[in-house]
C-alpha positions in Angstrom: -9.2 -25.0 7.2 -10.8 -22.2 8.9 -14.5 -22.6 8.9 -17.7 -20.9 10.0 -20.4 -23.3 10.8 -24.4 -23.3 11.9 -25.0 -24.5 15.7 -26.0 -28.4 16.0 -28.3 -29.4 19.0 -24.4 -31.1 20.8 -23.1 -27.6 20.3 -24.3 -26.7 23.1 -22.6 -28.6 25.5 -19.6 -27.7 23.9 -19.5 -24.6 24.3 -20.7 -24.8 28.0 -17.5 -27.4 28.3 -15.4 -24.3 27.0 -16.6 -21.9 28.6 -16.6 -23.8 32.4 -12.5 -22.8 31.1 -10.0 -20.5 33.4 -8.5 -19.8 29.8 -12.2 -19.1 28.6 -13.5 -17.5 31.7 -11.2 -15.0 32.2 -12.1 -13.1 29.0 -15.7 -12.6 29.3 -17.4 -9.8 30.6 -20.1 -10.6 32.4 -20.1 -11.0 36.0 -20.5 -14.8 36.7 -20.0 -18.0 35.3 -24.1 -18.8 34.1 -25.8 -22.0 35.2 -26.4 -24.3 33.2 -30.0 -23.8 32.6 -29.1 -20.0 32.0 -26.7 -21.3 29.5 -28.8 -23.2 28.3 -31.9 -20.6 28.1 -29.1 -18.4 25.6 -27.8 -21.4 23.9 -31.9 -21.7 22.8 -32.1 -17.8 22.2 -29.2 -18.1 20.0 -30.3 -19.7 17.1 -33.9 -18.9 17.8 -33.8 -15.4 18.1 -34.1 -13.2 14.5 -31.9 -10.6 16.3 -29.0 -13.2 17.1 -26.4 -15.1 15.2 -23.8 -17.8 16.2 -21.6 -19.6 14.3 -19.2 -22.4 15.7 -15.6 -21.8 14.7 -14.5 -25.1 12.7 -10.7 -25.6 12.2 -10.8 -28.3 9.9 -13.7 -30.7 11.1 -13.4 -29.8 14.9 -15.1 -27.5 17.2 -12.7 -24.2 18.0 -15.2 -21.5 19.0 -17.9 -19.3 18.6 -18.8 -16.2 16.1 -21.8 -13.8 17.4 -23.5 -10.9 16.6 -26.7 -9.4 18.4 -28.4 -6.8 18.1 -29.5 -7.3 14.2 -33.0 -6.3 13.8 -31.8 -2.8 15.1 -32.9 0.0 12.3 -29.8 1.5 12.6 -28.0 -1.4 11.1 -25.1 -2.4 13.4 -24.5 -5.2 15.8 -22.2 -6.2 18.6 -19.4 -8.9 17.5 -18.4 -10.9 20.0 -16.2 -14.1 19.6 -13.9 -16.4 21.5 -11.6 -19.7 20.5 -12.2 -23.0 23.5 -9.9 -24.9 22.2 -6.6 -24.5 23.2 -4.1 -25.7 20.0 -6.7 -23.0 18.4 -5.0 -20.4 20.3 -2.3 -18.6 18.4 -2.6 -19.8 15.5 -4.5 -17.1 12.7 -7.3 -19.3 14.1 -8.9 -16.0 15.9 -7.9 -14.0 12.4 -9.1 -15.8 10.0 -12.6 -16.7 11.2 -13.2 -12.5 11.8 -13.0 -12.2 7.9 -15.3 -14.6 7.4 -17.7 -13.7 10.1 -16.6 -10.3 8.7 -18.1 -11.3 5.2 -21.3 -12.7 6.4 -21.7 -9.3 8.9 -21.4 -6.8 5.3 -22.8 -9.3 3.0 -25.6 -11.9 2.9 -26.6 -9.8 6.9 -26.0 -6.4 5.2 -24.5 -4.3 8.5 -22.8 -0.8 8.0 -21.3 -2.3 11.3 -20.0 -4.1 13.1 -18.5 -3.1 17.2 -17.0 -4.9 20.0 -16.5 -4.7 24.0 -12.7 -5.7 24.8 -10.9 -6.7 28.5 -8.7 -4.1 27.9 -5.9 -6.9 28.7 -6.8 -8.9 26.4 -3.5 -8.8 24.1 -4.3 -11.9 21.9 -7.9 -10.4 21.3 -6.9 -7.0 20.5 -4.4 -8.1 18.1 -6.3 -10.1 16.9 -9.2 -7.7 15.8 -7.4 -5.1 14.3 -5.3 -7.4 11.9 -8.8 -7.8 10.7 -9.3 -3.8 10.8 -11.0 -3.1 14.1 -10.2 0.3 15.5 -10.1 1.6 18.5 -12.9 3.7 19.8 -13.1 4.7 23.3 -12.1 3.0 26.7 -14.3 2.7 29.6 -12.1 2.6 33.1 -13.5 0.5 35.5 -16.4 -0.8 33.2 -17.0 -4.7 34.4 -17.1 -6.7 37.5 -14.8 -9.4 37.0 -13.0 -11.8 40.1 -14.3 -8.4 42.1 -12.2 -6.8 40.3 -13.1 -3.2 38.0 -11.5 -3.8 34.6 -10.9 -2.0 31.4 -12.5 -1.8 28.4 -11.6 -0.9 25.1 -14.4 -0.6 22.4 -13.7 -1.2 18.9 -15.7 -1.3 15.4 -15.3 -1.6 12.1 -17.4 -0.1 9.5 -19.0 -1.7 6.5 -16.8 1.4 4.2 -13.2 0.2 5.4 -14.1 -3.4 5.5 -14.4 -2.8 1.6 -11.5 -0.9 1.2 -9.2 -3.6 3.2 -11.1 -7.1 3.2 -10.1 -8.2 0.1 -6.2 -7.5 1.2 -6.8 -9.5 4.9 -8.8 -12.3 2.8 -6.3 -12.5 0.0 -3.4 -12.9 2.9 -5.7 -15.4 4.9 -6.3 -17.6 1.0 -2.2 -17.6 0.6 -1.3 -18.6 4.4 -4.4 -21.7 3.7 -6.0 -20.7 6.3 -9.4 -20.0 4.3 -10.9 -21.2 1.3 -10.4 -18.5 -1.8 
């Protein structure tokens, strides 16, 4: 079963180890790997700043990835959506799709947002597939938007509105319950 849980102190080092992995880093749109001090500051902000929320994606009892929302205090009632799977054995198994359903429920339910939006590297087919499978729609395309490994990379803009989720969320959620990916 896939679930989301609040972040714990020990997650800081797990996230840092994942972030160091080339397969994770290649999809991160920030310019360079952060120093340990910068990572620690980011992690502390994620847990303390009311403008940000983060959850560890759990596969059973094992950490599998991270899902975050930033910009929560905006009067626009929208937030930036970010997620990744750090555990290699979680990739390609529907874990990201299941975690996103749980996160979307939190975003539109618990947090009362009206929109979540994401920037995804244009060649990250797995993330684009997982996000469109839960209802994100393509809203734009930014050419040569980020510099990664010394090369300019394109980014796809995705968004999901609360009303869209209200119309399709039950169906998407039920398919994951039926597949025993998430609890009912």
